[in-house]
C-alpha positions, 0 to 999 in steps of 0.5 A: 907449442906455437906453430911454425910460420909458412915463412919458417916452414919453408926455410926448414924444408929448403935448408934441409935440402940445401945442406944435403948433397943427396938432394938436388932439388925440390918442388911444391905442389898441391894447395899451396902451389895454387893462386886460387886456394885461399890460404889458411892453418890447415894447408899442407906442405906437399913437398917432393924432393928429387934426390940422387938416390931413394934407398939411403933415405929409406934404409936410415929414416933419421934423417926425418927427425930433423922436421921437428916433434910429430904426433903421429905419421903414415908411410902409405909406400909400407902400407901397401907393400905389406897389403900386396900392393905393387909398388916401386920404392926407388920410383917414389916413397913418401912420409905423411906427418902430422906435427906437434905444432899443427902443420902437416907435411906430405914429404916424397922423395923421387929420383931424376929419372923418375921424377913426375913434375911435368905430370902436373901443371900446379907446382912451384920449384923451389930449388934446383941445385944443378938445373936438372928439372925442366923449366916451368910455367907458372903454378895452375889449376887448369888439370883440375878445371871442370871438363865440358861433359858429352851428351852420354856423360850428361844423360848418364848422371841424370839417369845414375841419380834418379834410378839410385834413389830407388835404394834410398827409398827402400832403405829409409822405409826399412830404416836400414840408416847405414845402407841409406847414408851410403845410398846417399853418398852415391846419388850426391856425387851424381848431384856434385858432377851436375852442380859443377858441370852447371858452374862450368856453364857459368864460367866458360868451363875455366874453374876448379870446384875443389875436392867435393865440390867445396868451392861450389859456393863461388858460382851458385846462387845463396838459395842453391848453396843452401839446399845442397847443404841441407843435402847432409843429414844427421842419422835421424830418419826424418832428417834423411827423408828431408834431406833426400828430398831437398837433393831432389829438388835441387838436382832436378832444377839444376839438370834442367838449367844444365841441360839448357845451357849445354843443349842437352835434353833432360828426361823429365819422365824418369825424374818425375817417376823415381821422385814421386816413387820416393814420396809414395814409399814414404807415406807407405805404412810399416804394416802395407802388404804391397809397395803399391 
């Protein structure tokens, strides 16, 4: 099945809205509303239909069929309700749909009095039949820009990274790989935070680095970006040791540079002690009777 183009998808989405008197307006958010995100074939269509009332659309879901053949679908609000989580179907309800042709639609409905359009600067009005939506400035990802950290936030990031490295060390010595991978994810979160702050420093905090720091390559040196990729390892113990070491080196120099740019003090004593501990445990024999 040939994949429908963006033009075809938008014509479909707006055509359905035009023909249904219950749909009053349509707006789009997400990556397709972000002018700074490169377009590709995997971008979702994040669409909100502003409707007279949610209930009819939920009670008779056959109207969903007109969007095209699908492979599978998720109804997150239904799932939350089934697990006892608080939900309000009358305020917002959604369908996440993967179509056979490769397109994905994240569709939500909400009544005018519950619209969240003003909460997100990264959205674009596609249709407003009766002028019910407020005027919107051009879409911007400003809400997602890296924020300048306070001294306390910077210090906490440094401390959390070097403290949690202890868990990586003992997990690797024990060869408890699932545990180690979880601990690496925790300290990588602090690494991404620090790298993001460095990108912010370089751009006067006017950019978004994307989810999980996926756009960091735009502001890091080629060498730092390659070192960042080296922090992701397979399930092999030797590879994970190398990844942990790469993570330490990258965090150490990034935190120093970021601290210098921000005028914050870097706790070199903690960094040195933690990194040396990791190196010590790496050399510790399996039959060791003591850690030191």
